[in-house]
C-alpha positions as CSV (number, residue, x, y, z in Angstrom):
1,M,52.3,-12.1,25.8
2,K,50.9,-9.3,27.9
3,K,51.2,-6.9,25.0
4,K,49.3,-9.4,22.7
5,L,46.5,-9.7,25.2
6,I,46.2,-5.9,25.4
7,I,46.0,-5.7,21.6
8,I,43.4,-8.5,21.5
9,F,41.2,-6.8,24.2
10,L,41.6,-3.4,22.5
11,S,40.6,-4.9,19.1
12,L,37.7,-6.6,20.7
13,F,36.6,-3.4,22.4
14,V,36.8,-1.4,19.2
15,T,34.9,-4.1,17.3
16,I,32.1,-4.1,19.9
17,L,31.9,-0.3,19.7
18,I,31.7,-0.3,16.0
19,A,29.0,-3.0,16.1
20,L,27.0,-1.1,18.7
21,G,27.4,2.2,16.7
22,F,26.1,0.4,13.6
23,G,23.2,-1.1,15.5
24,V,22.2,2.2,17.1
25,N,22.3,4.0,13.8
26,Y,20.4,1.2,12.1
27,L,17.6,1.1,14.7
28,F,17.4,4.9,14.8
29,H,16.9,5.1,11.0
30,Y,14.6,2.0,11.0
31,A,12.2,3.3,13.7
32,I,12.7,7.1,14.1
33,V,13.6,8.6,10.8
34,S,10.5,9.3,8.8
35,G,10.1,7.6,5.4
36,K,8.8,4.4,3.8
37,K,9.4,1.3,5.9
38,D,9.6,-2.2,4.4
39,F,7.8,-3.7,7.3
40,I,4.7,-1.5,6.8
41,K,2.2,-2.6,4.2
42,A,1.5,0.2,1.7
43,E,-2.0,1.6,1.6
44,N,-4.2,1.2,-1.4
45,P,-4.9,4.8,-2.6
46,E,-8.1,3.8,-4.5
47,K,-9.5,2.1,-1.5
48,L,-8.7,5.0,0.8
49,E,-10.3,7.4,-1.7
50,Q,-13.6,5.5,-1.5
51,Q,-13.7,5.9,2.3
52,W,-14.0,9.7,1.8
53,N,-17.0,9.8,-0.5
54,F,-19.1,11.1,2.5
55,S,-17.0,14.3,2.7
56,D,-17.4,15.7,-0.8
57,G,-17.6,19.4,-0.7
58,Y,-17.3,19.6,3.1
59,S,-13.6,19.4,3.8
60,E,-10.8,21.9,3.8
61,D,-7.1,21.9,4.7
62,I,-6.0,23.8,7.8
63,F,-2.5,24.3,9.2
64,I,-0.7,25.0,12.4
65,T,3.0,25.6,13.3
66,S,4.4,23.4,16.0
67,N,6.4,24.7,18.9
68,D,9.6,23.8,17.1
69,G,8.6,25.5,13.9
70,L,7.2,22.6,11.7
71,K,4.2,23.3,9.4
72,L,1.6,20.7,10.1
73,K,-1.4,20.0,8.0
74,G,-4.9,18.8,9.0
75,R,-8.0,18.0,7.1
76,Y,-11.2,19.5,8.6
77,I,-14.5,17.8,7.6
78,K,-17.5,19.9,8.3
79,N,-20.7,18.0,9.1
80,K,-23.6,18.7,6.7
81,I,-25.7,19.6,9.8
82,E,-24.3,22.4,12.0
83,T,-22.8,21.0,15.2
84,N,-20.6,22.2,18.1
85,K,-19.0,18.8,18.4
86,V,-15.6,18.0,16.9
87,A,-13.6,14.7,16.9
88,I,-9.9,14.9,16.4
89,V,-8.7,11.7,14.8
90,A,-5.0,10.6,15.0
91,H,-3.5,8.1,12.6
92,G,-0.8,5.4,13.2
93,Y,2.9,4.9,12.6
94,M,4.0,5.7,9.0
95,S,0.4,6.3,8.0
96,E,-1.4,9.6,7.3
97,G,-4.6,11.3,8.0
98,F,-6.0,10.3,4.6
99,A,-5.9,6.6,5.8
100,M,-8.5,7.4,8.6
101,G,-11.5,7.8,6.3
102,N,-13.6,5.1,7.9
103,Y,-13.1,6.6,11.4
104,A,-13.8,10.1,10.1
105,K,-17.0,8.8,8.5
106,M,-18.0,7.1,11.8
107,F,-17.8,10.3,13.7
108,N,-19.4,12.3,10.9
109,E,-22.4,10.0,11.1
110,L,-22.5,10.5,14.9
111,G,-22.9,14.2,14.3
112,Y,-19.4,15.5,14.6
113,D,-17.2,17.8,12.6
114,V,-13.9,15.9,12.2
115,L,-10.3,17.1,12.2
116,V,-7.7,14.6,10.8
117,P,-4.1,15.9,11.2
118,D,-1.0,14.5,9.5
119,N,1.4,13.9,12.4
120,R,4.9,15.4,12.1
121,G,7.0,13.4,9.7
122,H,3.9,11.9,8.1
123,G,1.7,12.7,5.1
124,D,1.9,16.4,4.1
125,S,3.3,17.6,7.5
126,E,6.9,18.7,7.9
127,G,9.3,16.8,10.1
128,K,12.3,14.5,9.7
129,Y,11.6,12.3,12.7
130,V,8.7,10.2,14.1
131,G,7.5,11.6,17.4
132,F,5.9,8.3,18.5
133,G,3.2,10.4,20.2
134,W,5.5,12.2,22.6
135,L,6.5,15.1,20.4
136,D,3.0,14.9,18.8
137,R,1.2,15.4,22.1
138,L,2.1,19.1,22.1
139,D,1.1,19.4,18.5
140,Y,-2.3,18.0,19.4
141,V,-2.7,20.6,22.2
142,K,-2.2,23.2,19.4
143,W,-4.7,21.4,17.2
144,I,-7.2,21.6,20.1
145,D,-6.5,25.3,20.4
146,E,-7.0,25.7,16.6
147,V,-10.4,24.0,16.8
148,L,-11.5,26.3,19.5
149,E,-10.3,29.3,17.5
150,L,-12.3,28.0,14.5
151,K,-15.4,26.9,16.3
152,G,-15.6,29.0,19.5
153,K,-15.6,28.3,23.2
154,S,-18.9,26.3,23.2
155,T,-17.2,23.6,21.2
156,E,-17.1,20.0,22.6
157,I,-14.0,18.1,21.6
158,G,-13.1,14.4,21.7
159,L,-9.8,12.7,20.9
160,F,-9.6,9.5,19.0
161,G,-6.6,7.5,17.8
162,V,-5.4,4.2,16.3
163,S,-2.1,2.6,17.1
164,M,0.5,5.3,17.4
165,G,-2.4,7.7,17.2
166,A,-4.0,6.1,20.2
167,S,-0.7,6.6,22.2
168,T,-0.6,10.2,20.9
169,I,-4.0,11.1,22.3
170,M,-3.2,9.3,25.6
171,M,0.0,11.2,25.9
172,T,-1.9,14.4,25.1
173,S,-4.3,13.6,28.0
174,G,-1.5,14.2,30.5
175,E,-1.1,17.8,29.4
176,K,-3.2,20.8,30.6
177,L,-6.2,20.6,28.3
178,P,-9.1,23.1,28.1
179,P,-12.5,22.0,29.6
180,Q,-13.9,21.7,26.1
181,V,-12.1,18.3,25.7
182,K,-14.7,15.7,26.8
183,W,-13.5,12.2,26.0
184,L,-10.7,9.9,24.7
185,I,-10.9,6.8,22.6
186,A,-7.6,4.8,22.1
187,D,-7.6,1.8,19.7
188,C,-4.5,-0.5,20.1
189,G,-2.1,2.0,21.5
190,F,1.3,1.1,23.1
191,D,2.0,1.8,26.7
192,S,5.5,3.3,26.2
193,V,8.0,3.7,23.3
194,A,10.6,1.8,25.2
195,N,8.3,-1.2,25.7
196,E,7.1,-1.1,22.1
197,L,10.5,-1.0,20.6
198,T,11.8,-3.6,23.0
199,Y,9.0,-5.9,21.8
200,Q,9.7,-5.1,18.1
201,L,13.5,-5.7,18.6
202,K,12.8,-9.2,20.0
203,N,9.9,-10.0,17.6
204,M,11.6,-8.9,14.4
205,F,15.3,-9.4,15.1
206,Q,15.4,-11.8,18.1
207,L,17.6,-9.3,20.0
208,P,17.5,-8.3,23.6
209,A,16.7,-4.7,24.7
210,F,20.1,-4.1,26.3
211,P,22.2,-2.3,25.2
212,L,20.5,-1.2,21.9
213,I,17.4,0.3,23.3
214,P,19.0,2.6,26.0
215,L,21.8,3.6,23.5
216,T,19.4,4.3,20.7
217,S,17.2,6.2,23.2
218,A,20.1,8.4,24.2
219,Y,20.9,9.0,20.5
220,T,17.3,9.8,19.8
221,K,17.2,12.3,22.6
222,V,20.2,14.1,21.0
223,K,18.9,14.0,17.4
224,A,15.1,14.1,17.8
225,G,14.6,15.7,21.2
226,Y,13.1,12.9,23.2
227,S,14.0,9.6,24.8
228,F,12.1,6.3,24.6
229,Y,11.6,6.3,28.4
230,E,10.0,9.7,28.8
231,A,7.6,8.8,25.9
232,N,5.2,7.0,28.2
233,A,1.4,6.9,27.9
234,V,1.0,5.2,31.3
235,N,2.6,8.1,33.1
236,Q,0.5,10.6,31.2
237,L,-2.7,8.8,31.9
238,K,-2.0,8.9,35.6
239,K,-2.8,12.6,35.2
240,N,-5.9,12.1,33.1
241,E,-9.5,12.4,34.5
242,L,-11.3,12.3,31.2
243,P,-13.4,9.3,30.2
244,L,-11.3,6.8,28.3
245,L,-12.4,4.0,26.0
246,L,-9.7,1.5,25.3
247,I,-10.0,-0.9,22.3
248,H,-7.6,-3.7,21.5
249,G,-7.6,-6.9,19.4
250,D,-6.6,-10.1,21.3
251,D,-4.5,-11.3,18.3
252,D,-2.5,-8.1,17.9
253,D,1.0,-9.0,16.9
254,F,2.4,-5.5,16.7
255,V,1.2,-3.9,19.9
256,P,0.6,-7.0,22.2
257,L,-2.6,-7.2,24.1
258,E,-0.8,-7.0,27.5
259,S,0.1,-3.4,26.7
260,V,-3.5,-2.3,27.2
261,Y,-3.8,-3.3,30.9
262,P,-1.3,-0.9,32.4
263,L,-3.1,1.9,30.4
264,Y,-6.4,0.8,31.8
265,E,-5.1,0.7,35.4
266,A,-3.3,4.1,35.1
267,T,-6.1,6.4,34.0
268,K,-8.0,8.2,36.7
269,G,-11.2,9.0,35.0
270,P,-14.2,6.8,33.9
271,K,-12.9,4.0,31.8
272,E,-14.0,1.1,29.5
273,L,-12.0,-1.7,27.9
274,E,-13.3,-3.6,24.8
275,I,-11.3,-6.6,23.5
276,F,-12.1,-7.7,19.9
277,E,-11.7,-11.4,19.6
278,G,-9.5,-12.5,16.7
279,A,-8.6,-9.0,15.7
280,K,-5.0,-8.2,14.7
281,H,-3.3,-4.8,15.0
282,A,-5.6,-1.9,14.0
283,T,-8.2,-4.3,12.6
284,S,-10.9,-4.2,15.3
285,Y,-13.0,-1.8,13.2
286,N,-12.7,-4.0,10.1
287,S,-13.3,-7.2,12.0
288,N,-16.7,-6.1,13.2
289,S,-17.6,-2.5,12.2
290,K,-21.1,-2.8,13.4
291,K,-20.0,-3.8,16.9
292,Y,-17.2,-1.1,16.9
293,K,-19.6,1.7,15.9
294,K,-22.1,0.6,18.6
295,I,-19.4,0.6,21.3
296,V,-18.2,4.0,20.3
297,K,-21.7,5.4,20.1
298,N,-22.7,4.1,23.6
299,F,-19.5,5.4,25.1
300,L,-20.2,8.9,23.6
301,L,-23.8,8.9,24.8
302,A,-22.6,8.0,28.3
303,H,-19.9,10.6,28.6
304,E,-20.7,13.6,26.4
305,K,-21.3,16.8,28.4
306,K,-20.7,15.0,31.7
307,N,-17.3,16.4,32.6
């Protein structure tokens, strides 16, 4: 009888280990490995192309090499009028810089040159894994240095991002940045990778965070070089003194609205929070572009050259 119980317990233990191993591998490939995702709606190439009509003849591709040896591509859009202002625009999860045409146009109309990188593992940039903003933060420090190399030390730089791009620039804010960086605008960014994936696990699969999130985090640390718990925009903003504008839709079902409040509380610099009523994830601009542009313009007028 005792031998039977041992066999049953061992069989159960092995079964649980196999199930956990399968779950960790599935979640890792589902969230971290770069590639097409069935839960992300495909972009319409023709629609995206139309957003870039303003930049005809004024854009060029530029490249940097990341600290871990990846070749990363960015699109630099020069304003028709000479300017010393540059907005670096960060795209979202499983998107690409080409999808940020409306935002690039907005900053172009506000008198900025615009740099739109493809994050590692996205678009035409190299990389097997999604950095979720944490690995990307060091890439954006290099993009900032590249802009200063191109434009000179009198350049004024702002960082803008949507969704994962928003979290990317907030995570970047915690690094040592040159004084030429003047402001941050983050639209619907998550507070931490651990919280965001916990939310998605429950929302999409009705599963609790434990034990899949900590186990997949450990596996991601080994494979991709970071854990879900260190990838934390709140902790990075605690070191930030730059002006920050936070934008979020109150009907966001991908990065819930409650994610924005810890971010707002954490940052040490001047801050503004704008909630777009009825807007879902990354749709605040489309829901009311006139209001969106006005908010961004007023924020820039209030904070350019002041820090």
